[in-house]
C-alpha positions in Angstrom: -49.2 -45.9 -47.9 -46.9 -43.5 -49.8 -48.1 -40.0 -50.5 -47.0 -38.4 -53.8 -46.6 -34.9 -55.1 -45.5 -33.2 -58.5 -43.8 -30.2 -59.1 -42.9 -28.2 -62.6 -39.8 -26.7 -63.6 -40.6 -23.9 -66.1 -37.7 -22.1 -67.1 -37.4 -18.6 -69.2 -34.2 -16.8 -69.4 -32.2 -18.8 -67.0 -34.8 -18.0 -64.5 -37.5 -20.6 -62.7 -41.1 -19.8 -62.5 -42.0 -20.2 -58.5 -44.6 -19.6 -56.2 -44.7 -18.3 -52.5 -45.9 -20.8 -50.0 -49.4 -20.4 -48.7 -47.9 -20.7 -44.9 -45.1 -18.2 -45.7 -45.2 -15.7 -48.3 -41.5 -15.1 -48.1 -40.5 -19.0 -49.1 -40.8 -19.9 -52.4 -40.6 -22.9 -54.3 -41.7 -24.7 -57.7 -45.2 -24.9 -58.7 -47.1 -28.0 -57.7 -48.7 -30.1 -55.2 -50.1 -33.3 -54.1 -51.3 -35.9 -56.4 -55.0 -36.8 -55.7 -56.5 -40.3 -55.2 -57.1 -41.6 -58.7 -54.8 -38.9 -60.5 -51.6 -39.3 -62.2 -48.4 -37.4 -61.2 -48.9 -36.0 -64.8 -52.5 -35.1 -64.4 -51.6 -33.5 -61.1 -49.0 -31.3 -62.3 -51.1 -29.9 -65.1 -53.9 -29.1 -62.6 -51.5 -27.8 -60.0 -50.0 -25.4 -62.6 -53.2 -24.1 -63.9 -54.7 -23.6 -60.6 -51.6 -21.7 -59.4 -50.4 -19.9 -62.3 -53.1 -19.9 -64.7 -51.4 -21.5 -67.7 -52.2 -24.5 -69.5 -49.6 -26.9 -70.0 -49.2 -28.0 -73.7 -46.0 -30.3 -73.6 -44.6 -32.0 -70.6 -41.4 -34.1 -70.0 -41.3 -37.6 -68.4 -40.5 -37.1 -64.6 -36.7 -36.1 -64.5 -36.3 -36.2 -60.9 -37.7 -38.1 -58.0 -37.1 -37.1 -54.6 -38.5 -37.6 -51.2 -39.0 -34.2 -48.8 -39.4 -35.9 -45.8 -43.4 -36.4 -46.4 -44.0 -36.9 -50.1 -42.5 -38.6 -52.9 -41.9 -35.9 -55.3 -42.0 -36.2 -59.1 -40.2 -33.3 -61.0 -41.6 -32.4 -64.7 -40.0 -29.9 -67.1 -43.0 -28.1 -68.7 -41.6 -27.6 -72.3 -44.7 -25.6 -73.7 -47.7 -23.9 -72.0 -50.3 -21.2 -73.2 -50.8 -18.2 -71.3 -48.8 -15.6 -69.0 -48.4 -16.9 -65.5 -50.1 -14.9 -62.8 -51.4 -15.7 -59.5 -54.9 -17.3 -59.1 -54.5 -17.9 -55.4 -53.4 -14.2 -54.2 -50.0 -15.4 -53.8 -47.0 -14.2 -55.5 -45.7 -16.2 -58.6 -42.5 -15.0 -60.1 -39.5 -16.0 -62.3 -36.4 -16.5 -59.8 -32.8 -17.1 -60.3 -30.9 -20.6 -59.4 -29.6 -18.5 -56.4 -33.1 -17.2 -55.3 -34.7 -20.2 -55.5 -31.8 -22.4 -53.7 -30.9 -20.3 -51.0 -31.9 -21.0 -47.4 -34.8 -18.6 -47.9 -36.5 -20.9 -50.5 -39.1 -23.3 -49.2 -37.0 -26.3 -50.2 -33.4 -25.4 -51.0 -32.1 -28.8 -51.4 -34.7 -30.3 -53.2 -34.9 -27.2 -55.5 -30.9 -27.4 -56.3 -31.2 -31.3 -56.9 -34.2 -30.6 -59.3 -32.5 -28.0 -61.2 -29.3 -30.1 -61.7 -31.5 -32.6 -63.0 -33.2 -30.1 -65.4 -29.9 -29.1 -66.7 -28.8 -32.7 -67.5 -32.2 -33.4 -69.1 -31.7 -30.1 -71.3 -28.4 -31.2 -72.2 -28.8 -34.8 -73.3 -31.9 -33.9 -75.0 -30.0 -31.3 -76.9 -31.8 -28.3 -75.8 -28.7 -26.5 -74.2 
């Protein structure tokens, strides 16, 4: 049986909202997590973003990228609008990082992050937002 996860791209001033991994606080990745039984990927990302950063998603794109990280099939969504100011609800650093910071070898999933950000820029270009 396949396992699914969902991640969110939340961009602001050419930086991407990221969270340190619980297992290694020096590695950063996008907000997100596992899709629970009976939950859609969209429901999972809304829940995960609130749990991890305390913000409420009010507008979400359709999945813009679908990848496999070796264990999970991962849906990537663009958060178009949200309410609140991101902060760590789990005592783990939440911060906006540059493309270079979230795709370097010190990030949690540099290859996936790079692919997801490329999909984000294509999505924005084709939706007329760039």
